[in-house]
DRENPA-3360 file (N, C-alpha, C; in nm, 2 decimals, always signed):
BEGIN
1 = MPTAASVL = -2.47/+2.41/-5.95/-2.36/+2.32/-5.99/-2.23/+2.40/-5.99 ~ -2.13/+2.34/-5.93/-2.00/+2.41/-5.92/-1.94/+2.43/-6.06 ~ -1.87/+2.54/-6.07/-1.81/+2.57/-6.20/-1.67/+2.51/-6.20 ~ -1.61/+2.50/-6.33/-1.48/+2.44/-6.34/-1.38/+2.52/-6.25 ~ -1.39/+2.65/-6.25/-1.30/+2.74/-6.17/-1.31/+2.71/-6.02 ~ -1.43/+2.69/-5.98/-1.45/+2.66/-5.83/-1.39/+2.53/-5.79 ~ -1.40/+2.43/-5.89/-1.35/+2.30/-5.86/-1.20/+2.30/-5.85 ~ -1.14/+2.38/-5.94/-0.99/+2.39/-5.95/-0.94/+2.46/-5.82;
9 = NALTPDDI = -1.02/+2.56/-5.77/-0.98/+2.64/-5.66/-1.02/+2.57/-5.52 ~ -1.09/+2.46/-5.53/-1.14/+2.40/-5.40/-1.02/+2.35/-5.32 ~ -1.04/+2.36/-5.19/-0.94/+2.31/-5.10/-0.96/+2.16/-5.07 ~ -0.85/+2.09/-5.04/-0.86/+1.95/-5.00/-0.80/+1.94/-4.86 ~ -0.83/+1.83/-4.79/-0.76/+1.81/-4.66/-0.61/+1.81/-4.67 ~ -0.55/+1.77/-4.78/-0.41/+1.77/-4.80/-0.35/+1.91/-4.81 ~ -0.44/+2.00/-4.85/-0.39/+2.14/-4.86/-0.38/+2.20/-4.71 ~ -0.46/+2.15/-4.62/-0.46/+2.20/-4.48/-0.35/+2.13/-4.40;
17 = HWIPSSIL = -0.33/+2.00/-4.42/-0.24/+1.92/-4.35/-0.10/+1.96/-4.39 ~ -0.02/+2.02/-4.30/+0.11/+2.07/-4.33/+0.21/+1.96/-4.28 ~ +0.29/+1.92/-4.37/+0.40/+1.82/-4.34/+0.53/+1.90/-4.37 ~ +0.61/+1.93/-4.27/+0.74/+2.01/-4.30/+0.83/+1.93/-4.39 ~ +0.90/+2.00/-4.48/+1.00/+1.93/-4.57/+1.11/+1.87/-4.49 ~ +1.14/+1.93/-4.37/+1.24/+1.88/-4.28/+1.20/+1.90/-4.13 ~ +1.22/+1.80/-4.05/+1.20/+1.83/-3.90/+1.33/+1.86/-3.83 ~ +1.43/+1.88/-3.91/+1.56/+1.92/-3.85/+1.59/+2.07/-3.86;
25 = DAARMVDL = +1.51/+2.14/-3.94/+1.54/+2.28/-3.97/+1.41/+2.36/-3.94 ~ +1.42/+2.48/-3.90/+1.31/+2.57/-3.88/+1.24/+2.59/-4.01 ~ +1.11/+2.60/-4.01/+1.03/+2.62/-4.13/+1.03/+2.77/-4.16 ~ +0.97/+2.81/-4.27/+0.95/+2.94/-4.31/+0.80/+2.96/-4.33 ~ +0.75/+3.07/-4.27/+0.60/+3.09/-4.27/+0.55/+3.11/-4.41 ~ +0.63/+3.16/-4.50/+0.59/+3.17/-4.64/+0.57/+3.04/-4.71 ~ +0.62/+2.93/-4.65/+0.60/+2.80/-4.70/+0.46/+2.74/-4.66 ~ +0.41/+2.80/-4.55/+0.28/+2.75/-4.50/+0.16/+2.82/-4.55;
33 = FSVEAPVT = +0.17/+2.96/-4.56/+0.06/+3.04/-4.59/+0.09/+3.12/-4.72 ~ -0.01/+3.13/-4.81/+0.00/+3.20/-4.93/+0.00/+3.35/-4.91 ~ -0.06/+3.40/-4.80/-0.08/+3.54/-4.77/+0.00/+3.57/-4.64 ~ +0.08/+3.67/-4.64/+0.15/+3.71/-4.52/+0.05/+3.78/-4.42 ~ +0.05/+3.73/-4.30/-0.04/+3.78/-4.20/+0.01/+3.74/-4.06 ~ -0.04/+3.81/-3.95/+0.00/+3.76/-3.82/-0.04/+3.62/-3.79 ~ +0.05/+3.54/-3.73/+0.03/+3.40/-3.71/-0.01/+3.37/-3.56 ~ -0.12/+3.29/-3.55/-0.16/+3.24/-3.42/-0.14/+3.09/-3.42;
41 = VDYGCGEG = -0.08/+3.03/-3.31/-0.06/+2.89/-3.29/-0.15/+2.84/-3.19 ~ -0.22/+2.73/-3.22/-0.30/+2.66/-3.12/-0.23/+2.52/-3.09 ~ -0.16/+2.52/-2.97/-0.09/+2.40/-2.94/-0.19/+2.29/-2.88 ~ -0.21/+2.18/-2.95/-0.30/+2.08/-2.90/-0.44/+2.11/-2.93 ~ -0.48/+2.12/-3.06/-0.61/+2.17/-3.10/-0.72/+2.08/-3.07 ~ -0.69/+1.95/-3.04/-0.80/+1.85/-3.02/-0.88/+1.84/-3.15 ~ -1.02/+1.84/-3.14/-1.10/+1.83/-3.25/-1.12/+1.96/-3.33 ~ -1.06/+2.06/-3.29/-1.04/+2.18/-3.37/-1.15/+2.28/-3.36;
49 = AFVLAMAQ = -1.25/+2.27/-3.27/-1.36/+2.37/-3.27/-1.31/+2.51/-3.25 ~ -1.21/+2.53/-3.16/-1.16/+2.66/-3.13/-1.09/+2.72/-3.25 ~ -0.99/+2.65/-3.30/-0.91/+2.71/-3.41/-0.98/+2.73/-3.54 ~ -1.08/+2.64/-3.57/-1.16/+2.65/-3.68/-1.25/+2.78/-3.67 ~ -1.31/+2.80/-3.55/-1.39/+2.92/-3.53/-1.31/+3.05/-3.54 ~ -1.19/+3.04/-3.49/-1.10/+3.16/-3.49/-1.06/+3.19/-3.64 ~ -1.03/+3.09/-3.72/-0.99/+3.11/-3.85/-1.11/+3.17/-3.93 ~ -1.23/+3.13/-3.90/-1.35/+3.19/-3.96/-1.37/+3.34/-3.92;
57 = KYPGRNFL = -1.35/+3.36/-3.79/-1.38/+3.49/-3.73/-1.27/+3.60/-3.77 ~ -1.15/+3.55/-3.79/-1.04/+3.64/-3.82/-0.97/+3.60/-3.95 ~ -1.03/+3.63/-4.07/-0.98/+3.58/-4.20/-0.85/+3.66/-4.23 ~ -0.82/+3.77/-4.16/-0.70/+3.84/-4.19/-0.58/+3.79/-4.11 ~ -0.59/+3.68/-4.04/-0.48/+3.62/-3.96/-0.46/+3.48/-4.01 ~ -0.34/+3.42/-3.99/-0.31/+3.29/-4.02/-0.30/+3.20/-3.89 ~ -0.34/+3.08/-3.90/-0.35/+2.99/-3.78/-0.28/+2.86/-3.81 ~ -0.20/+2.82/-3.72/-0.13/+2.69/-3.72/-0.18/+2.61/-3.60;
65 = ATERLVGR = -0.23/+2.49/-3.62/-0.28/+2.41/-3.51/-0.19/+2.28/-3.50 ~ -0.16/+2.24/-3.38/-0.08/+2.12/-3.37/-0.17/+2.01/-3.30 ~ -0.15/+1.89/-3.33/-0.22/+1.78/-3.27/-0.15/+1.65/-3.30 ~ -0.15/+1.56/-3.20/-0.07/+1.43/-3.22/-0.16/+1.32/-3.28 ~ -0.29/+1.32/-3.25/-0.37/+1.21/-3.28/-0.42/+1.22/-3.43 ~ -0.40/+1.11/-3.50/-0.42/+1.11/-3.65/-0.57/+1.14/-3.68 ~ -0.66/+1.08/-3.60/-0.80/+1.10/-3.63/-0.84/+1.24/-3.61 ~ -0.79/+1.31/-3.51/-0.83/+1.45/-3.49/-0.77/+1.54/-3.60;
73 = VEKVCKTA = -0.64/+1.51/-3.64/-0.58/+1.59/-3.75/-0.67/+1.57/-3.88 ~ -0.71/+1.45/-3.91/-0.78/+1.43/-4.03/-0.92/+1.51/-4.02 ~ -0.98/+1.50/-3.91/-1.11/+1.57/-3.89/-1.10/+1.72/-3.91 ~ -1.00/+1.78/-3.85/-0.98/+1.92/-3.86/-0.95/+1.96/-4.00 ~ -0.86/+1.89/-4.07/-0.83/+1.92/-4.21/-0.95/+1.91/-4.30 ~ -1.03/+1.81/-4.28/-1.15/+1.79/-4.36/-1.25/+1.90/-4.34 ~ -1.27/+1.94/-4.22/-1.36/+2.05/-4.19/-1.31/+2.18/-4.24 ~ -1.18/+2.21/-4.22/-1.12/+2.34/-4.28/-1.13/+2.34/-4.43;
81 = ARLGLRNI = -1.11/+2.23/-4.50/-1.12/+2.23/-4.64/-1.27/+2.25/-4.68 ~ -1.36/+2.19/-4.61/-1.50/+2.20/-4.65/-1.54/+2.35/-4.63 ~ -1.49/+2.41/-4.53/-1.53/+2.55/-4.50/-1.45/+2.65/-4.59 ~ -1.35/+2.60/-4.67/-1.28/+2.69/-4.75/-1.18/+2.78/-4.68 ~ -1.13/+2.73/-4.57/-1.04/+2.82/-4.48/-0.90/+2.80/-4.53 ~ -0.85/+2.91/-4.60/-0.72/+2.91/-4.66/-0.61/+2.96/-4.56 ~ -0.66/+3.01/-4.44/-0.57/+3.07/-4.34/-0.54/+2.97/-4.23 ~ -0.55/+2.84/-4.25/-0.53/+2.75/-4.14/-0.45/+2.63/-4.19;
89 = RVLRLENL = -0.35/+2.59/-4.11/-0.27/+2.47/-4.14/-0.27/+2.38/-4.01 ~ -0.26/+2.25/-4.03/-0.26/+2.16/-3.91/-0.13/+2.07/-3.92 ~ -0.06/+2.07/-3.81/+0.07/+1.99/-3.81/+0.05/+1.88/-3.71 ~ +0.09/+1.76/-3.75/+0.09/+1.65/-3.66/+0.23/+1.63/-3.60 ~ +0.25/+1.69/-3.48/+0.38/+1.68/-3.42/+0.37/+1.72/-3.28 ~ +0.46/+1.68/-3.19/+0.46/+1.71/-3.05/+0.49/+1.86/-3.03 ~ +0.42/+1.91/-2.93/+0.42/+2.06/-2.91/+0.55/+2.12/-2.87 ~ +0.62/+2.06/-2.78/+0.75/+2.12/-2.74/+0.85/+2.11/-2.86;
97 = YTARFILP = +0.85/+2.00/-2.94/+0.94/+1.99/-3.05/+0.90/+2.10/-3.16 ~ +0.77/+2.12/-3.18/+0.73/+2.22/-3.27/+0.78/+2.36/-3.23 ~ +0.76/+2.39/-3.10/+0.81/+2.52/-3.06/+0.96/+2.54/-3.06 ~ +1.03/+2.43/-3.03/+1.17/+2.44/-3.01/+1.25/+2.44/-3.15 ~ +1.20/+2.35/-3.24/+1.27/+2.32/-3.36/+1.21/+2.36/-3.49 ~ +1.07/+2.37/-3.50/+1.01/+2.39/-3.62/+0.97/+2.53/-3.65 ~ +0.91/+2.60/-3.55/+0.87/+2.74/-3.57/+0.99/+2.83/-3.58 ~ +0.99/+2.93/-3.67/+1.10/+3.02/-3.68/+1.09/+3.12/-3.56;
105 = AESVAISY = +1.21/+3.17/-3.52/+1.22/+3.27/-3.42/+1.14/+3.40/-3.45 ~ +1.07/+3.45/-3.35/+0.99/+3.57/-3.37/+0.90/+3.57/-3.49 ~ +0.82/+3.47/-3.50/+0.73/+3.45/-3.62/+0.58/+3.44/-3.58 ~ +0.56/+3.44/-3.45/+0.42/+3.41/-3.40/+0.37/+3.53/-3.32 ~ +0.25/+3.57/-3.34/+0.19/+3.68/-3.26/+0.12/+3.63/-3.13 ~ +0.05/+3.52/-3.14/-0.02/+3.47/-3.02/-0.02/+3.32/-3.03 ~ +0.01/+3.26/-2.91/+0.00/+3.12/-2.89/-0.10/+3.08/-2.79 ~ -0.18/+2.97/-2.81/-0.27/+2.93/-2.71/-0.24/+2.79/-2.67;
113 = VSFPDPWP = -0.26/+2.76/-2.54/-0.26/+2.63/-2.48/-0.39/+2.62/-2.40 ~ -0.48/+2.55/-2.45/-0.61/+2.54/-2.39/-0.64/+2.40/-2.34 ~ -0.66/+2.39/-2.21/-0.70/+2.27/-2.14/-0.61/+2.15/-2.17 ~ -0.48/+2.17/-2.15/-0.39/+2.05/-2.17/-0.42/+1.94/-2.07 ~ -0.37/+1.82/-2.10/-0.39/+1.71/-2.01/-0.32/+1.75/-1.88 ~ -0.39/+1.74/-1.77/-0.34/+1.78/-1.64/-0.24/+1.68/-1.57 ~ -0.24/+1.55/-1.62/-0.16/+1.45/-1.57/-0.16/+1.46/-1.41 ~ -0.27/+1.43/-1.35/-0.28/+1.46/-1.21/-0.19/+1.38/-1.11;
121 = KRAHQSRR = -0.16/+1.26/-1.15/-0.07/+1.17/-1.07/+0.07/+1.23/-1.05 ~ +0.12/+1.24/-0.93/+0.25/+1.30/-0.91/+0.36/+1.24/-1.00 ~ +0.35/+1.11/-1.02/+0.45/+1.04/-1.10/+0.45/+1.08/-1.24 ~ +0.34/+1.14/-1.29/+0.32/+1.17/-1.43/+0.34/+1.32/-1.46 ~ +0.36/+1.40/-1.35/+0.36/+1.55/-1.37/+0.47/+1.60/-1.46 ~ +0.57/+1.52/-1.48/+0.68/+1.56/-1.57/+0.63/+1.56/-1.71 ~ +0.52/+1.50/-1.74/+0.46/+1.49/-1.88/+0.38/+1.62/-1.91 ~ +0.35/+1.70/-1.81/+0.27/+1.82/-1.83/+0.34/+1.91/-1.94;
129 = LVQPEFLE = +0.26/+1.97/-2.02/+0.31/+2.05/-2.13/+0.38/+2.18/-2.07 ~ +0.31/+2.24/-1.98/+0.37/+2.37/-1.93/+0.48/+2.34/-1.83 ~ +0.60/+2.35/-1.88/+0.72/+2.33/-1.81/+0.82/+2.45/-1.85 ~ +0.93/+2.47/-1.77/+1.02/+2.58/-1.80/+1.07/+2.57/-1.95 ~ +1.10/+2.46/-2.00/+1.16/+2.45/-2.13/+1.05/+2.48/-2.24 ~ +0.93/+2.45/-2.21/+0.82/+2.49/-2.31/+0.80/+2.64/-2.31 ~ +0.80/+2.70/-2.20/+0.78/+2.85/-2.19/+0.90/+2.92/-2.27 ~ +1.02/+2.86/-2.24/+1.13/+2.92/-2.31/+1.13/+2.91/-2.46;
137 = AVRATLVD = +1.08/+2.79/-2.51/+1.08/+2.76/-2.65/+0.97/+2.85/-2.71 ~ +0.85/+2.86/-2.65/+0.74/+2.94/-2.70/+0.78/+3.09/-2.71 ~ +0.85/+3.13/-2.60/+0.89/+3.27/-2.60/+0.98/+3.31/-2.72 ~ +1.07/+3.21/-2.76/+1.16/+3.24/-2.87/+1.08/+3.25/-3.00 ~ +0.97/+3.19/-3.01/+0.89/+3.19/-3.14/+0.81/+3.32/-3.15 ~ +0.78/+3.39/-3.04/+0.69/+3.50/-3.04/+0.76/+3.63/-3.08 ~ +0.69/+3.72/-3.15/+0.74/+3.85/-3.18/+0.74/+3.93/-3.05 ~ +0.81/+4.04/-3.05/+0.81/+4.13/-2.93/+0.67/+4.17/-2.89;
145 = GGELRLKT = +0.63/+4.15/-2.77/+0.49/+4.18/-2.73/+0.39/+4.07/-2.76 ~ +0.44/+3.96/-2.82/+0.36/+3.85/-2.84/+0.31/+3.78/-2.72 ~ +0.20/+3.71/-2.73/+0.14/+3.65/-2.61/+0.12/+3.50/-2.61 ~ +0.14/+3.44/-2.49/+0.10/+3.30/-2.47/-0.02/+3.30/-2.38 ~ -0.13/+3.24/-2.42/-0.26/+3.24/-2.35/-0.29/+3.10/-2.30 ~ -0.30/+3.09/-2.17/-0.31/+2.96/-2.10/-0.45/+2.95/-2.04 ~ -0.51/+2.83/-2.06/-0.64/+2.80/-1.99/-0.64/+2.66/-1.94 ~ -0.71/+2.64/-1.83/-0.73/+2.50/-1.78/-0.85/+2.51/-1.68;
153 = DDLPYFRW = -0.91/+2.39/-1.67/-1.02/+2.38/-1.57/-0.96/+2.31/-1.44 ~ -0.84/+2.27/-1.44/-0.78/+2.19/-1.33/-0.70/+2.29/-1.24 ~ -0.75/+2.32/-1.12/-0.69/+2.41/-1.03/-0.55/+2.37/-0.99 ~ -0.53/+2.24/-0.95/-0.39/+2.20/-0.92/-0.29/+2.22/-1.03 ~ -0.33/+2.20/-1.16/-0.25/+2.22/-1.27/-0.22/+2.37/-1.29 ~ -0.33/+2.46/-1.27/-0.31/+2.60/-1.28/-0.21/+2.65/-1.17 ~ -0.21/+2.60/-1.06/-0.12/+2.64/-0.95/+0.03/+2.59/-1.00 ~ +0.04/+2.48/-1.06/+0.16/+2.43/-1.12/+0.21/+2.53/-1.22;
161 = MEKVIAEA = +0.12/+2.58/-1.31/+0.15/+2.67/-1.41/+0.21/+2.80/-1.35 ~ +0.14/+2.85/-1.24/+0.18/+2.97/-1.18/+0.32/+2.96/-1.12 ~ +0.36/+2.84/-1.07/+0.49/+2.82/-1.01/+0.60/+2.83/-1.13 ~ +0.56/+2.76/-1.24/+0.65/+2.77/-1.35/+0.67/+2.91/-1.41 ~ +0.56/+2.98/-1.41/+0.56/+3.12/-1.46/+0.64/+3.21/-1.37 ~ +0.63/+3.19/-1.24/+0.70/+3.27/-1.15/+0.85/+3.26/-1.16 ~ +0.90/+3.15/-1.21/+1.04/+3.13/-1.23/+1.09/+3.16/-1.37 ~ +1.00/+3.18/-1.46/+1.03/+3.21/-1.60/+1.07/+3.36/-1.62;
169 = KGWERVEW = +1.16/+3.38/-1.71/+1.21/+3.52/-1.73/+1.17/+3.56/-1.87 ~ +1.15/+3.69/-1.88/+1.12/+3.75/-2.01/+0.97/+3.76/-2.04 ~ +0.89/+3.75/-1.93/+0.75/+3.76/-1.95/+0.69/+3.86/-1.85 ~ +0.57/+3.92/-1.89/+0.49/+3.99/-1.79/+0.35/+3.93/-1.80 ~ +0.29/+3.92/-1.68/+0.16/+3.86/-1.68/+0.05/+3.96/-1.70 ~ -0.05/+3.93/-1.78/-0.15/+4.02/-1.82/-0.29/+3.96/-1.79 ~ -0.38/+4.05/-1.74/-0.51/+4.00/-1.71/-0.59/+3.96/-1.84 ~ -0.66/+3.85/-1.83/-0.74/+3.80/-1.95/-0.87/+3.87/-1.94;
177 = QDDATHPL = -0.90/+3.95/-2.04/-1.03/+4.03/-2.05/-1.13/+3.93/-2.12 ~ -1.24/+3.91/-2.05/-1.34/+3.82/-2.11/-1.41/+3.89/-2.23 ~ -1.44/+3.81/-2.33/-1.50/+3.86/-2.45/-1.61/+3.75/-2.49 ~ -1.73/+3.79/-2.48/-1.84/+3.70/-2.51/-1.84/+3.65/-2.65 ~ -1.78/+3.72/-2.74/-1.78/+3.68/-2.88/-1.66/+3.59/-2.91 ~ -1.57/+3.57/-2.82/-1.45/+3.49/-2.85/-1.48/+3.35/-2.86 ~ -1.44/+3.28/-2.96/-1.47/+3.13/-2.97/-1.42/+3.05/-2.85 ~ -1.49/+2.94/-2.82/-1.45/+2.85/-2.71/-1.41/+2.72/-2.76;
185 = TNFEARFI = -1.33/+2.65/-2.69/-1.30/+2.51/-2.72/-1.42/+2.43/-2.67 ~ -1.43/+2.30/-2.72/-1.54/+2.21/-2.68/-1.54/+2.19/-2.53 ~ -1.42/+2.18/-2.47/-1.40/+2.16/-2.33/-1.46/+2.28/-2.25 ~ -1.42/+2.40/-2.30/-1.46/+2.52/-2.23/-1.61/+2.54/-2.23 ~ -1.67/+2.52/-2.35/-1.82/+2.53/-2.36/-1.89/+2.44/-2.26 ~ -1.83/+2.31/-2.25/-1.89/+2.22/-2.16/-1.88/+2.26/-2.02 ~ -1.76/+2.30/-1.98/-1.74/+2.34/-1.84/-1.82/+2.46/-1.80 ~ -1.83/+2.56/-1.89/-1.91/+2.68/-1.86/-2.06/+2.64/-1.85;
193 = AQGLPIHK = -2.11/+2.55/-1.93/-2.25/+2.51/-1.92/-2.27/+2.44/-1.79 ~ -2.17/+2.38/-1.73/-2.18/+2.31/-1.60/-2.16/+2.41/-1.49 ~ -2.13/+2.53/-1.52/-2.10/+2.63/-1.41/-1.96/+2.61/-1.34 ~ -1.87/+2.54/-1.41/-1.74/+2.52/-1.36/-1.64/+2.63/-1.39 ~ -1.55/+2.66/-1.29/-1.46/+2.78/-1.32/-1.35/+2.74/-1.42 ~ -1.31/+2.84/-1.49/-1.20/+2.83/-1.59/-1.08/+2.92/-1.53 ~ -0.97/+2.86/-1.52/-0.85/+2.93/-1.47/-0.76/+2.97/-1.59 ~ -0.73/+3.09/-1.60/-0.66/+3.14/-1.72/-0.57/+3.26/-1.69;
201 = TILRKV = -0.47/+3.27/-1.78/-0.37/+3.38/-1.77/-0.31/+3.41/-1.90 ~ -0.26/+3.53/-1.92/-0.19/+3.56/-2.04/-0.05/+3.60/-2.00 ~ +0.05/+3.55/-2.08/+0.19/+3.59/-2.06/+0.23/+3.67/-2.19 ~ +0.29/+3.79/-2.16/+0.33/+3.87/-2.28/+0.48/+3.88/-2.28 ~ +0.54/+3.86/-2.39/+0.69/+3.86/-2.41/+0.74/+4.00/-2.39 ~ +0.84/+4.02/-2.31/+0.90/+4.15/-2.29/+1.05/+4.13/-2.30;
% end
């Protein structure tokens, strides 16, 4: 039977779901997390398998996940609360806006963009997340030496990413070292099980 103290200290989904006090001003990380620690941002967390596993694996880090779909946000918040993860927050907001206007400058250690929508039709490619303005905005949020880690299963999109990266300034490209213990997204686990290649790269702020 839970004690009175455990009930009082229990997390709720509302504790995980972060709603900024203003979307016109940059936030302060101290308003998100009770403990100061390196921050990782997962842009477009989907159903949250990756960021939830990361928050469990690295309790000494803080994690902010973004997602636009209400159902997914609610699911991630409920799961994080059930697991008692105090080092994760979920924000329902568009990725570029978050990077450009919400996150403070030089406040993030690592950012992930994992399997974003490839928007394969030529007429829709302007909707792709990885664009020059997104890289510029993310770079401003990173600490010196901070990293943006990109993954996709879509080779044409990866080639698009490489073209955008080639024109971007203030980055160095780093080889992604495989780690069998590193958590996977649901998409990645599915693709690996099917023997499909994953295209990935790391950009380090210089």
